N, C-alpha and C positions, 0 to 999 in steps of 0.2 A: 688941757695938758699942763702939768706942773712939774717943775724940777727936772727938766729934760734938756740935754745939750745935743745939738745937731752939729756934727763936725764933718769935714772933708779930709780924706787922706788919699795919697796917690794910688795905693793898691794895698790889698790885705797882705799881712806878713805870713810867712810860712807857718808860724805858730797859730795864728788866727785860723788859717785854712785847716790845719790839723785839728784844732779844737772843735770846729763845726763839721768835720768829717768830709771835707771837699778836697779832691786831689786833681791836679792839673791833668788835662787841659781845662777842666771845669773851673769856674771862677766865682767870685762873690761880688755882687754889686753893692750890697748894703748889709749892715749888721745892727741889731738891737741888743744892747747889753743893759740889764737892769732887772728889776722885779716887776713883772706885769701887774696891772691893777687888780686882776682877779686873784692874785696870790698874796696880796698885802693884807696883813692882819690889822686889827684896830690900833695896835700900838706902833705901827710902822711910822718911822719918822727919823729925823736927824741923820739922813742918809745922803751920800753923794748923789748927784743927779744921775738919772738914767741917761744912757747915751745911744744915739743913733749915728752910725758912721756911714757915710756915702763914699764909695771908692771910685775916684774920678777916672782912672785909666780903664778899668773894666767897663764902666758905663760908656765911655767914649768908644771903646772897641766894639761894644754891642750895638752901637748906633751906626746908621748908614754914613759913609764917608761924606764929609762936607755938608751934612744936613743938620743944622742947628736945631730944627724942630724935633728930630729924632732924639737928640740929646736931652732936650727939655722933657719930652715924653718919658724917656728912660729914667730921668731924675724923679719926675712926679710919681711914676709907678713904683719905683724903688722906695721912695719916702713913704708913700701910702702903705706899702707892704710892711715896712718896719714899724710904722705907727700901729698897724694891726697887731703886731706882737706886743707893743706897749699896752694895748687894751686887752691882751690876754687871748687873742685868737691864735689857733694852731696853724701850722704850715698848710695843712689840708683845708682848713676853713678859709684861709686867705686865698689859696689857689682856686677854690670854688667860686669865691667872689670875683676874682680876676677873670676867670673863664666866663662867668655870667655877664658881668658888667662891661669888661673891657674887650672881650673877644666875641661876645654875643653867643656863647655856647651855653647849653644847659646840661 
Protein backbone atom coordinates (compact mmCIF):
# COMPACT_ATOMS: atom_id res chain seq x y z
CA UNK A 1 0.00 0.00 0.00
CA UNK A 2 1.29 3.42 -0.91
CA UNK A 3 0.28 6.99 -0.23
CA UNK A 4 -2.44 6.19 2.30
CA UNK A 5 -3.08 7.83 5.65
CA UNK A 6 -4.80 6.05 8.52
CA UNK A 7 -6.34 8.41 11.04
CA UNK A 8 -8.56 8.20 14.10
CA UNK A 9 -11.50 10.50 14.77
CA UNK A 10 -13.92 10.48 17.69
CA UNK A 11 -17.02 9.88 15.58
CA UNK A 12 -18.33 10.52 12.06
CA UNK A 13 -19.80 13.94 11.41
CA UNK A 14 -23.40 14.40 10.32
CA UNK A 15 -22.10 15.36 6.88
CA UNK A 16 -20.09 12.13 6.55
CA UNK A 17 -23.07 10.07 7.69
CA UNK A 18 -25.29 11.78 5.12
CA UNK A 19 -22.68 11.35 2.36
CA UNK A 20 -22.56 7.58 2.88
CA UNK A 21 -26.33 7.30 3.36
CA UNK A 22 -26.38 6.19 6.99
CA UNK A 23 -28.98 7.49 9.41
CA UNK A 24 -28.97 7.11 13.19
CA UNK A 25 -29.26 4.86 15.07
CA UNK A 26 -26.95 3.13 12.56
CA UNK A 27 -23.37 4.27 12.67
CA UNK A 28 -20.07 4.08 10.87
CA UNK A 29 -16.96 2.36 12.25
CA UNK A 30 -14.60 3.30 9.45
CA UNK A 31 -14.42 5.04 6.09
CA UNK A 32 -12.15 4.79 3.03
CA UNK A 33 -11.77 7.96 1.00
CA UNK A 34 -9.71 7.93 -2.15
CA UNK A 35 -9.37 6.30 -5.53
CA UNK A 36 -9.37 2.50 -5.36
CA UNK A 37 -6.45 0.81 -7.11
CA UNK A 38 -8.82 -0.76 -9.65
CA UNK A 39 -9.99 2.70 -10.78
CA UNK A 40 -6.59 4.30 -11.25
CA UNK A 41 -5.48 5.03 -14.78
CA UNK A 42 -1.87 4.88 -15.99
CA UNK A 43 -1.43 8.63 -15.46
CA UNK A 44 -2.67 8.62 -11.86
CA UNK A 45 -0.27 10.48 -9.62
CA UNK A 46 0.52 13.67 -7.75
CA UNK A 47 -2.56 13.10 -5.63
CA UNK A 48 -3.19 13.62 -1.96
CA UNK A 49 -2.98 10.40 0.05
CA UNK A 50 -6.00 8.14 0.20
CA UNK A 51 -7.43 8.13 3.71
CA UNK A 52 -8.83 5.50 6.03
CA UNK A 53 -10.59 6.93 9.05
CA UNK A 54 -11.41 4.80 12.09
CA UNK A 55 -14.11 6.20 14.36
CA UNK A 56 -13.16 5.52 17.97
CA UNK A 57 -16.47 6.01 19.79
CA UNK A 58 -18.60 3.80 17.48
CA UNK A 59 -15.90 1.10 17.60
CA UNK A 60 -15.86 1.22 21.39
CA UNK A 61 -19.67 1.24 21.53
CA UNK A 62 -19.84 -1.83 19.26
CA UNK A 63 -17.46 -3.73 21.55
CA UNK A 64 -18.34 -5.50 24.78
CA UNK A 65 -18.00 -3.37 27.90
CA UNK A 66 -14.57 -3.51 29.54
CA UNK A 67 -13.27 -6.03 27.00
CA UNK A 68 -10.11 -4.71 25.37
CA UNK A 69 -9.94 -7.81 23.16
CA UNK A 70 -13.29 -6.90 21.57
CA UNK A 71 -12.00 -3.41 20.78
CA UNK A 72 -8.84 -4.83 19.18
CA UNK A 73 -10.92 -7.24 17.07
CA UNK A 74 -13.30 -4.44 16.03
CA UNK A 75 -10.37 -2.22 15.02
CA UNK A 76 -8.77 -5.05 13.04
CA UNK A 77 -11.98 -5.99 11.24
CA UNK A 78 -12.77 -2.36 10.44
CA UNK A 79 -9.27 -1.64 9.15
CA UNK A 80 -9.25 -4.77 6.98
CA UNK A 81 -12.70 -3.83 5.64
CA UNK A 82 -11.53 -0.35 4.62
CA UNK A 83 -8.31 -1.72 3.09
CA UNK A 84 -10.56 -3.93 0.97
CA UNK A 85 -12.10 -0.77 -0.49
CA UNK A 86 -8.59 0.59 -1.19
CA UNK A 87 -7.96 -2.55 -3.28
CA UNK A 88 -11.23 -2.00 -5.14
CA UNK A 89 -13.47 -4.57 -3.48
CA UNK A 90 -17.17 -3.75 -3.31
CA UNK A 91 -19.18 -3.76 -0.09
CA UNK A 92 -20.76 -7.07 -1.15
CA UNK A 93 -17.39 -8.70 -1.89
CA UNK A 94 -16.00 -7.59 1.47
CA UNK A 95 -19.09 -8.83 3.31
CA UNK A 96 -18.78 -12.23 1.59
CA UNK A 97 -15.14 -12.46 2.67
CA UNK A 98 -16.06 -11.45 6.23
CA UNK A 99 -18.84 -14.03 6.37
CA UNK A 100 -16.61 -16.80 5.05
CA UNK A 101 -13.38 -16.15 6.92
CA UNK A 102 -14.41 -14.38 10.13
CA UNK A 103 -17.81 -15.85 10.78
CA UNK A 104 -17.37 -19.31 9.22
CA UNK A 105 -20.43 -18.91 7.00
CA UNK A 106 -20.61 -19.81 3.33
